[in-house]
C-alpha positions as CSV (number, residue, x, y, z in Angstrom):
1,X,4.6,-172.4,169.6
2,X,1.2,-170.7,169.7
3,X,-0.2,-169.2,166.5
4,X,-1.7,-165.8,167.0
5,X,-3.6,-163.6,164.6
6,X,-3.4,-159.9,165.5
7,X,-6.3,-158.1,164.0
8,X,-5.9,-154.3,163.5
9,X,-8.2,-151.6,162.3
10,X,-6.8,-149.4,159.5
11,X,-5.8,-146.5,161.7
12,X,-2.1,-145.9,162.1
13,X,-2.4,-144.9,165.8
14,X,-3.9,-148.3,166.5
15,X,-2.0,-150.4,164.0
16,X,1.5,-149.2,165.1
17,X,1.2,-150.4,168.8
18,X,-0.4,-153.7,167.6
19,X,2.5,-154.2,165.2
20,X,4.9,-153.6,168.1
21,X,3.0,-156.2,170.1
22,X,3.2,-158.5,167.1
23,X,7.0,-158.2,167.2
24,X,7.2,-158.8,170.9
25,X,4.9,-161.8,170.7
26,X,7.1,-163.2,167.9
27,X,10.3,-162.6,169.8
28,X,8.8,-164.5,172.7
29,X,8.2,-167.6,170.5
30,X,4.8,-167.1,169.0
31,X,4.0,-167.5,165.3
32,X,2.2,-164.2,164.5
33,X,0.0,-163.1,161.6
34,X,-0.8,-159.4,161.3
35,X,-4.3,-158.9,159.7
36,X,-5.0,-155.4,158.5
37,X,-5.5,-153.2,155.4
38,X,-2.9,-153.7,152.7
39,X,-1.7,-150.2,153.3
40,X,-0.2,-151.4,156.6
41,X,1.6,-154.5,155.2
42,X,4.9,-152.6,155.9
43,X,4.1,-152.7,159.6
44,X,3.9,-156.5,159.5
45,X,7.1,-156.6,157.5
46,X,8.9,-154.4,160.1
47,X,7.7,-156.6,162.9
48,X,8.8,-159.8,161.0
49,X,5.3,-161.1,161.2
50,X,3.3,-162.8,158.5
51,X,0.7,-160.6,156.8
52,X,-2.9,-161.3,155.8
53,X,-5.1,-158.6,154.2
54,X,-8.3,-157.9,156.1
55,X,-10.8,-155.0,156.0
56,X,-12.7,-154.5,159.2
57,X,-14.1,-151.0,158.7
58,X,-14.8,-148.6,155.8
59,X,-13.0,-145.8,157.7
60,X,-9.3,-145.4,157.4
61,X,-6.4,-143.2,158.5
62,X,-3.0,-144.1,157.2
63,X,-1.1,-141.1,158.6
64,X,-2.8,-137.8,158.0
65,X,-6.6,-138.2,158.1
66,X,-7.4,-135.4,155.7
67,X,-5.0,-136.9,153.1
68,X,-6.3,-140.5,153.4
69,X,-8.6,-141.5,150.7
70,X,-12.2,-141.7,152.0
71,X,-15.5,-142.1,150.4
72,X,-17.7,-139.0,150.2
73,X,-19.8,-139.9,153.2
74,X,-16.8,-140.6,155.4
75,X,-15.1,-137.4,154.2
76,X,-18.2,-135.4,155.1
77,X,-18.3,-136.9,158.6
78,X,-14.7,-135.9,159.1
79,X,-15.5,-132.3,158.2
80,X,-18.5,-132.3,160.5
81,X,-16.4,-133.8,163.3
82,X,-13.7,-131.1,162.9
83,X,-16.3,-128.4,163.0
84,X,-17.8,-129.8,166.1
85,X,-14.5,-129.7,167.9
86,X,-14.7,-125.9,167.6
87,X,-17.9,-126.0,169.7
88,X,-16.5,-127.7,172.7
89,X,-16.4,-131.2,174.3
90,X,-20.1,-132.0,174.6
91,X,-21.0,-131.0,171.1
92,X,-18.0,-133.0,169.8
93,X,-18.9,-136.1,171.8
94,X,-22.5,-136.0,170.8
95,X,-21.5,-135.7,167.1
96,X,-19.2,-138.7,167.5
97,X,-22.0,-140.6,169.1
98,X,-24.3,-139.9,166.2
99,X,-21.6,-140.8,163.7
100,X,-21.0,-144.1,165.5
101,X,-24.5,-145.3,164.5
102,X,-23.5,-145.1,160.9
103,X,-20.1,-146.7,160.8
104,X,-19.6,-149.0,163.8
105,X,-21.4,-152.0,162.3
106,X,-21.2,-151.1,158.6
107,X,-20.7,-154.7,157.4
108,X,-20.8,-157.3,160.2
109,X,-21.7,-160.1,157.9
110,X,-18.7,-159.4,155.7
111,X,-16.4,-159.2,158.7
112,X,-17.7,-162.5,160.1
113,X,-17.4,-164.2,156.7
114,X,-13.8,-163.0,156.2
115,X,-12.8,-164.0,159.7
116,X,-14.4,-167.4,159.3
117,X,-12.5,-168.1,156.1
118,X,-9.3,-166.9,157.7
119,X,-9.9,-169.0,160.8
120,X,-10.5,-172.1,158.7
121,X,-7.3,-171.5,156.7
122,X,-4.9,-170.6,159.6
123,X,-6.5,-172.3,162.6
124,X,-4.8,-169.9,165.1
125,X,-4.7,-170.8,168.8
126,X,-5.6,-167.2,169.7
127,X,-6.6,-163.8,168.3
128,X,-5.6,-160.4,169.6
129,X,-8.1,-157.8,168.7
130,X,-8.5,-154.0,169.2
131,X,-11.2,-153.2,171.8
132,X,-12.6,-150.6,169.4
133,X,-13.0,-153.1,166.5
134,X,-16.4,-154.1,167.7
135,X,-17.4,-155.9,164.5
136,X,-14.3,-158.1,164.8
137,X,-15.0,-158.9,168.5
138,X,-18.6,-159.7,167.6
139,X,-17.4,-162.0,164.8
140,X,-14.9,-163.8,167.1
141,X,-17.7,-164.1,169.7
142,X,-19.9,-165.7,167.1
143,X,-17.2,-168.1,166.0
144,X,-16.5,-169.1,169.5
145,X,-12.8,-168.9,169.2
146,X,-10.4,-167.7,171.9
147,X,-9.2,-164.1,171.8
148,X,-7.5,-161.5,174.0
149,X,-8.4,-157.8,173.9
150,X,-6.0,-154.9,173.3
151,X,-7.3,-151.6,174.6
152,X,-5.6,-148.9,172.5
153,X,-7.0,-145.9,174.3
154,X,-8.1,-144.9,177.8
155,X,-8.8,-147.9,180.0
156,X,-12.4,-146.8,180.4
157,X,-13.1,-148.1,176.9
158,X,-13.5,-151.4,178.7
159,X,-16.7,-150.6,180.6
160,X,-16.3,-150.8,184.4
161,X,-19.9,-151.2,185.3
162,X,-23.6,-150.5,184.5
163,X,-23.2,-146.7,185.0
164,X,-20.2,-146.5,182.6
165,X,-21.1,-145.6,179.0
166,X,-19.0,-145.6,175.9
167,X,-18.3,-142.0,174.7
168,X,-18.7,-140.4,178.2
169,X,-15.5,-139.5,180.0
170,X,-15.0,-141.2,183.3
171,X,-13.8,-137.9,184.7
172,X,-13.1,-134.4,183.3
173,X,-10.1,-132.2,183.4
174,X,-10.7,-129.0,185.4
175,X,-10.3,-126.7,182.3
176,X,-13.0,-128.5,180.3
177,X,-15.6,-129.7,182.9
178,X,-19.0,-129.2,181.3
179,X,-21.8,-127.5,183.2
180,X,-24.7,-129.6,184.6
181,X,-27.0,-128.3,181.9
182,X,-24.8,-129.8,179.1
183,X,-24.3,-133.3,180.4
184,X,-27.9,-134.7,180.0
185,X,-27.7,-134.5,176.2
186,X,-24.4,-136.4,176.1
187,X,-25.6,-139.1,178.5
188,X,-28.8,-139.4,176.5
189,X,-26.9,-140.0,173.3
190,X,-24.6,-142.5,174.9
191,X,-27.4,-144.5,176.5
192,X,-29.3,-144.6,173.3
193,X,-26.2,-145.9,171.5
194,X,-25.8,-148.5,174.2
195,X,-29.4,-149.6,173.7
196,X,-29.3,-149.6,169.9
197,X,-26.0,-151.5,169.5
198,X,-26.9,-154.0,172.1
199,X,-30.1,-154.8,170.2
200,X,-28.1,-155.0,166.9
201,X,-25.5,-157.3,168.5
202,X,-28.3,-159.5,169.8
203,X,-30.1,-159.7,166.5
204,X,-26.8,-160.5,164.7
205,X,-25.9,-163.3,167.1
206,X,-29.4,-164.8,166.9
207,X,-29.2,-164.7,163.1
208,X,-25.6,-165.9,162.6
209,X,-24.7,-167.9,165.7
210,X,-27.8,-169.1,167.6
211,X,-25.7,-171.4,169.8
212,X,-23.7,-168.5,171.2
213,X,-24.8,-166.3,174.2
214,X,-26.2,-162.9,173.5
215,X,-23.9,-160.1,174.7
216,X,-25.5,-158.2,177.7
217,X,-24.1,-154.9,176.4
218,X,-22.5,-154.3,173.0
219,X,-19.8,-152.0,174.3
220,X,-19.1,-154.3,177.2
221,X,-18.2,-157.2,174.8
222,X,-14.5,-158.0,175.5
223,X,-12.3,-161.0,176.0
224,X,-13.2,-163.2,178.9
225,X,-9.5,-164.1,179.2
226,X,-7.3,-161.1,179.1
227,X,-7.2,-157.4,178.4
228,X,-3.9,-155.7,177.6
229,X,-3.9,-152.0,178.3
230,X,-1.4,-149.6,176.6
231,X,-1.5,-147.4,179.7
232,X,0.0,-146.9,183.2
233,X,-1.7,-148.7,186.1
234,X,-2.9,-145.5,187.9
235,X,-4.6,-146.5,191.1
236,X,-7.7,-144.3,190.6
237,X,-8.7,-145.8,187.2
238,X,-12.1,-147.4,187.0
239,X,-11.7,-151.2,186.8
240,X,-14.2,-153.7,185.4
241,X,-15.7,-156.4,187.6
242,X,-13.6,-159.6,188.1
243,X,-13.3,-161.5,184.9
244,X,-10.4,-161.1,182.3
245,X,-6.9,-160.7,183.5
246,X,-5.9,-157.0,183.3
247,X,-2.4,-156.3,182.0
248,X,-1.2,-152.7,182.2
249,X,1.8,-152.5,179.9
250,X,2.4,-148.7,180.5
251,X,3.1,-148.1,176.8
252,X,3.3,-150.2,173.7
253,X,5.2,-147.9,171.2
254,X,8.9,-147.4,171.7
255,X,11.5,-145.4,169.6
256,X,12.3,-147.6,166.5
257,X,15.1,-145.5,165.1
258,X,17.4,-142.6,165.8
259,X,17.1,-139.2,164.3
260,X,18.7,-138.8,160.9
261,X,21.4,-136.2,160.1
262,X,18.9,-133.7,158.8
263,X,16.8,-133.8,162.0
264,X,19.9,-133.6,164.2
265,X,21.1,-130.5,162.4
266,X,17.6,-129.0,162.5
267,X,17.4,-129.5,166.3
268,X,20.9,-128.1,166.8
269,X,20.0,-125.0,164.9
270,X,16.7,-124.6,166.8
271,X,18.4,-125.0,170.2
272,X,20.8,-122.2,169.4
273,X,22.2,-120.6,172.5
274,X,20.6,-123.1,175.0
275,X,17.0,-122.7,173.9
276,X,14.4,-125.2,175.1
277,X,12.5,-127.0,172.4
278,X,8.8,-127.6,172.5
279,X,7.3,-130.3,170.3
280,X,3.7,-129.7,169.1
281,X,1.6,-132.5,167.6
282,X,-2.2,-132.9,167.7
283,X,-2.5,-136.3,166.1
284,X,-3.4,-137.4,162.6
285,X,-7.0,-136.1,162.7
286,X,-6.6,-133.0,164.8
287,X,-3.6,-131.5,163.0
288,X,-6.4,-130.1,160.8
289,X,-7.1,-127.6,163.6
290,X,-4.4,-125.3,162.3
291,X,-5.9,-122.4,164.2
292,X,-5.0,-124.1,167.4
293,X,-1.5,-124.9,166.1
294,X,-1.0,-121.3,165.2
295,X,-2.0,-120.2,168.7
296,X,0.4,-122.6,170.3
297,X,3.3,-121.6,168.1
298,X,2.7,-117.9,169.0
299,X,2.5,-118.9,172.6
300,X,6.0,-120.3,172.4
301,X,7.6,-117.7,170.1
302,X,6.0,-114.6,171.8
303,X,5.9,-115.7,175.4
304,X,8.9,-118.0,175.9
305,X,11.9,-116.1,174.7
306,X,14.4,-118.9,175.3
307,X,12.4,-121.5,173.5
308,X,12.0,-122.9,170.0
309,X,9.2,-125.0,168.5
310,X,8.8,-128.1,166.2
311,X,5.3,-128.4,164.8
312,X,3.7,-131.5,163.1
313,X,1.1,-129.7,161.0
314,X,-0.1,-132.6,158.8
315,X,-1.9,-131.5,155.6
316,X,-2.1,-127.9,156.9
317,X,1.7,-127.2,157.0
318,X,1.4,-124.9,154.0
319,X,-1.0,-122.7,156.0
320,X,1.5,-122.3,158.8
321,X,4.5,-121.8,156.6
322,X,4.8,-118.2,157.5
323,X,5.7,-119.2,161.1
324,X,8.8,-121.1,160.1
325,X,12.1,-119.5,161.0
326,X,15.1,-119.5,163.2
327,X,13.0,-120.6,166.2
328,X,10.2,-122.6,164.5
329,X,10.2,-125.7,162.3
330,X,6.8,-126.5,160.6
331,X,6.6,-129.9,159.1
332,X,3.9,-132.2,157.7
333,X,5.0,-135.0,160.0
334,X,7.7,-135.6,162.5
335,X,9.4,-138.7,164.0
336,X,7.6,-138.1,167.3
337,X,9.0,-141.0,169.3
338,X,12.6,-140.2,168.4
339,X,12.2,-136.5,168.9
340,X,10.9,-137.0,172.5
341,X,14.3,-138.0,173.5
342,X,15.6,-134.5,172.5
343,X,12.9,-132.0,173.5
344,X,12.0,-130.4,176.8
345,X,8.2,-130.0,176.6
346,X,5.4,-131.2,174.4
347,X,1.9,-130.0,173.5
348,X,-0.5,-132.7,172.4
349,X,-4.2,-133.5,172.2
350,X,-4.4,-136.3,174.8
351,X,-4.2,-139.2,172.5
352,X,-3.1,-142.4,174.2
353,X,0.1,-142.8,172.2
354,X,1.2,-139.2,172.7
355,X,0.4,-139.4,176.4
356,X,2.2,-142.6,177.1
357,X,5.1,-141.7,174.8
358,X,5.7,-138.5,176.7
359,X,5.4,-140.4,180.1
360,X,7.9,-143.0,178.9
361,X,10.3,-140.3,177.7
362,X,9.9,-138.2,180.9
363,X,8.7,-135.1,178.9
364,X,6.1,-132.9,180.6
365,X,3.1,-132.0,178.4
366,X,0.5,-129.4,177.9
367,X,-2.6,-131.3,176.9
368,X,-5.3,-129.7,174.7
369,X,-8.1,-132.4,174.4
370,X,-10.7,-132.2,171.7
371,X,-12.7,-135.5,171.5
372,X,-13.1,-139.2,172.2
373,X,-11.1,-140.4,175.3
374,X,-8.8,-137.4,175.3
375,X,-10.7,-135.8,178.2
376,X,-10.1,-138.9,180.3
377,X,-6.5,-139.0,179.3
378,X,-6.1,-135.3,180.0
379,X,-7.6,-135.8,183.5
380,X,-5.1,-138.5,184.2
381,X,-2.2,-136.3,183.0
382,X,-3.1,-133.5,185.4
383,X,-3.9,-135.9,188.2
384,X,-0.6,-137.8,187.9
385,X,1.5,-134.7,187.5
386,X,2.6,-135.7,184.0
387,X,1.1,-132.5,182.5
388,X,-1.4,-129.7,182.7
389,X,-4.6,-129.1,180.6
390,X,-6.0,-126.1,178.8
391,X,-9.1,-125.6,176.6
392,X,-7.9,-125.6,173.0
393,X,-10.7,-123.4,171.9
394,X,-10.3,-120.8,174.6
395,X,-6.6,-120.6,175.5
396,X,-4.7,-117.7,173.9
397,X,-1.0,-117.4,173.2
398,X,-0.2,-115.9,176.6
399,X,-2.0,-118.6,178.5
400,X,-0.2,-121.3,176.4
401,X,3.2,-119.7,177.1
402,X,2.5,-119.3,180.8
403,X,1.3,-122.9,181.1
404,X,4.4,-124.2,179.5
405,X,6.6,-122.0,181.6
406,X,4.9,-123.2,184.8
407,X,5.0,-126.8,183.6
408,X,8.8,-126.7,183.0
409,X,9.3,-125.7,186.6
410,X,6.8,-127.9,188.5
411,X,6.6,-131.2,186.6
412,X,10.1,-132.5,186.6
413,X,10.4,-134.8,189.7
414,X,6.9,-136.3,189.3
415,X,7.4,-136.9,185.6
416,X,10.8,-138.6,186.1
417,X,9.3,-140.9,188.8
418,X,6.4,-141.9,186.5
419,X,8.8,-142.4,183.6
420,X,10.8,-144.9,185.7
421,X,7.7,-146.9,186.5
422,X,6.4,-147.0,182.9
423,X,9.8,-147.9,181.4
424,X,9.9,-151.0,183.6
425,X,7.1,-152.4,181.3
426,X,6.3,-151.9,177.6
427,X,5.4,-154.1,174.7
428,X,7.8,-156.9,175.6
429,X,6.4,-157.1,179.2
430,X,2.9,-157.1,177.8
431,X,3.7,-159.9,175.3
432,X,5.3,-162.1,178.0
433,X,2.3,-161.7,180.4
434,X,-0.2,-162.2,177.6
435,X,1.5,-165.4,176.5
436,X,1.5,-166.6,180.1
437,X,-2.3,-166.0,180.3
438,X,-2.8,-167.8,177.0
439,X,-0.8,-170.8,178.3
440,X,-2.7,-170.9,181.6
441,X,-6.2,-170.3,180.2
442,X,-5.9,-171.9,176.8
443,X,-9.3,-173.4,175.7
444,X,-9.2,-176.6,173.6
445,X,-10.1,-176.0,170.0
446,X,-12.0,-178.6,168.1
447,X,-10.0,-180.3,165.3
């Protein structure tokens, strides 16, 4: 029975799929320890995994970003990020690149020391680490212990070659493709981050683990054994050079519970005389863009007469309370996975979980990307036929309503076919293949 430590950052959208994988690994015979912030001990408990507290970043998001306790500096960055999203893709990505310099390697020595102590105590056979937890990957590299990588977002987070840069979409959706004059600033910021962090990683390895090789590129540091992607294996995706085994699980979060009586009654009332239901959720950070949520709700209510809407409004639900009524439910949070089994369309931000959950459930989506890898995900949604894309800062209610109406007509067959393909895989499939790689490529640890 292999002993595996799953290391998760303190972000719910990352911790939840890692907890699902922990469950699947355990059900396939592994002894699993879930290492994360104490706020997520409940995820380990639900997965029947052992729990060990571990802090890997000073950022956090336990469900609604604006309501998660942050220090003053982190809170100010969140406000600046949200303001940048109003100025379009390039300004947002450049802002994120600048923020990355402040928080990506906040305490590499502390992370290495904590992991070294954990490793000495538990002596796991393997680790499974989030690709975006770079301090953890750097620490495991320095310790020389075997680890596999989990890619929680778009597969391009695992760099495909020398011309790929972290924070630059591999492709753009048609509705948000920047002009040639905008891209140089983004590419310059991404290249500078690549240079700065590679130098920082090299200095750290030289100082803390001189016997270990220096990473050629900081953002290219990943498992040499296996990368598990929570994403469909689209044929057009950029792939890294031969090296680690690539495992495309399709999705890693599945419905964990049925809707309770209150939700069933709410949906029954919203559906009324055969109304379609549109689910709207922009993720734990971007629910703060209540202006966009309001536009989307008006798009449904004013331009889709036979439709109702359910909105996850986060900490801004009070600002949208006036929209609630016979055809609209405005809630701080919703059971998104379970609801997808009962709705007709969704509007989301292009987050990996939302995209793959929609694909798995066969629900067509209107994607409104704001930041990070969401532009790459949105491009895949329109290319695969799983959805259409609009500019969240430019689309008005009429455009939103028209896009949803067109989507409901054109997307059905392609979405159903894609759902069948994705449902063949999932967290259990990923865990089985990952354990097979671990058995085949297991390095020998010293006693």
